[in-house]
N, C-alpha and C positions, 0 to 999 in steps of 0.2 A: 958798408952797401948797405943800403936804405930797405926797408922792412916791403915800402912801397915802390912801385914801379914810377918813374918820373913820365913815362907818356902817358897821354889821356888816353882813358878807356873808349872804343867805339862801342857803344852800348847797342847798336843796333847789329851791327859783325858780329859781337859778343854773343847776341841769344838767338840770333840765325846760326852761328856753327854750335852753339851748345844744342839748339833744336835739330839739327840735322845728327849731329853725334849722338842724341839720347836716341832717336829711332833706328840710328844702325847699332847702337849698344845694346837696345832694348830687344833685337834679332839676336845680335850674340848671345844674350844673357838665356832666351827662349833657347837657343842650339844648345848653350851650354846644360841647361837643366834637363835636354832630352839624352845627353851621354851622361850625364851624372845626376841623376834626379834627383832633387833633396828630400821628395816625402814619398811614404807609401800610398799606394793606389786609394788604399782606406784612408790616411789623412788628405788625402787629394781629393776626395771626393767634393768636399767643399775646401778649396782652397785660399790661402791667405785674404787675397782680394775678396774673396766672395763673403768669408766670413767677418770680413770688416764692414764691409757695408751692410750686411745683415745686421751685425751691432748698432749700427745707424738708421736701424727698420727698414731698410729694404730690404721687398720679401723675394724668398728665394725663385720665385718665377722668373723674378727680373736679374737677379744675381748669378742665374742657372743660366739664362736664356744663350743661345748657341746657334751658329749657322754652320751650313753644311758646305763642306769642300771636298770634292777627293773621295766623297763618300762617308767622310768622318764630321764628327758633331766637335765643333771648336767653340769654347767660351767666349766670345768677342767681349763681355763686359769685362772678364777678366783683363783681356787684352787691353781695354780701355785703360783700366786702373797699372797696369803693368807699363804700358807707356807712358802716361803721366807720370809715373813715378820716376820713369829713366830719364824723360825730358824736363823734368822739373829739376832733376839734382843735376843734369848735365849743363844746362844755361846755367844754375848756381854757380855751377864749377868753373864753368867758362868767365864768368864774370868776376867771383873772387878770385880765381886765378890770374886773371890777367892784372888784376891789383894787388894782390898779394901772392908772387911766383912761389912761396913754399908751400901753398897748397898743393902744387903739383909736382913736389918731391916724390921723385920715383915713379913720375909718369902717373900719377892720382893712386899707386897702390894702396898707400896708407889711408888716402881718403875713402878709396873704397870698401875697406878695413873698419875705417870708425862708422860710415852708413849701415853694414853688417851688423855690427855691435851697437850703436844706437837703436836699430831697429827688430834686427831679430833675435837679439839678448836682451834686451832693455824694454824699449815702448811697447811692442805686440805682445811680447807675455805677459807687461803689466795690463794692458788692456784684456788680456785673458784670447787674444786674437789666434795666438798659437801656444803650445806650452811653456812653460817656464823653459829657462835655459838648459836647465840639469834635465830636465826630462823630453829633451829632444834628443831624438837618432844620432850619434855620432855620424853617420853618414850625410845628414841633415847640416850639421854644422861643416864637412869639411867641402860638399858642395856651396852651400851659400857663402863662405868666407874667401873660397875661392873663385866662385862666381861673381862677386863683387869685386873681385879685384881686375878681373878679365873684363867684367862692365865697364869699370873705372878706367881702366889703362885704352880701352876702345875710346872712351870718352876723350880721353886725352889726345889721345894721336888723331882722330878726326878731327875734334874741334879745334885742336892749335893748327892744322891744315886747312879748314876752311877759314879760319880768323884769319890764317896769315893771306889767303887768296883774297878774301875781301877785302882787308885793311890796304893791301897792295895795291888793287884795283881804284879804291878811293883816293891812296896817294897819286896813283898814275892821272887822274881826272883832274887833281887839282894845279 
């Protein structure tokens, strides 16, 4: 069996499927973090997306900008980064996974864990965005590792179904 699929990639369908999956999985990940918060309130006062933007010179008045909904102040700039990250990796996962099916092994579980390790244990600590891995609380590791699995499994399920429907429709039109 070849590592690569033999059928052509429908790039438009893959981007749409990944985009849709990224939005849904971004919502799932936000919900996950309400059940198992990865950071203490003190550490979340400036969350990793806000801290990253501040490291790039964006002022706190922008990074901490909020909107009010149902009487609560919500960090819209953090959400832009959150959903940008989610949709970017969902689209990449969908495109790469259509060409290299092994990427989607176990419904994306390993891909999600690899993203967690790369960003939360490697890149962000190296940049000083979050503490070194050994200085992060166990609760953060549990929440983030399991949350990345749930996030990527959601990407896998939603992306695969949307891609299947879009490509089935394009096959019917031919």
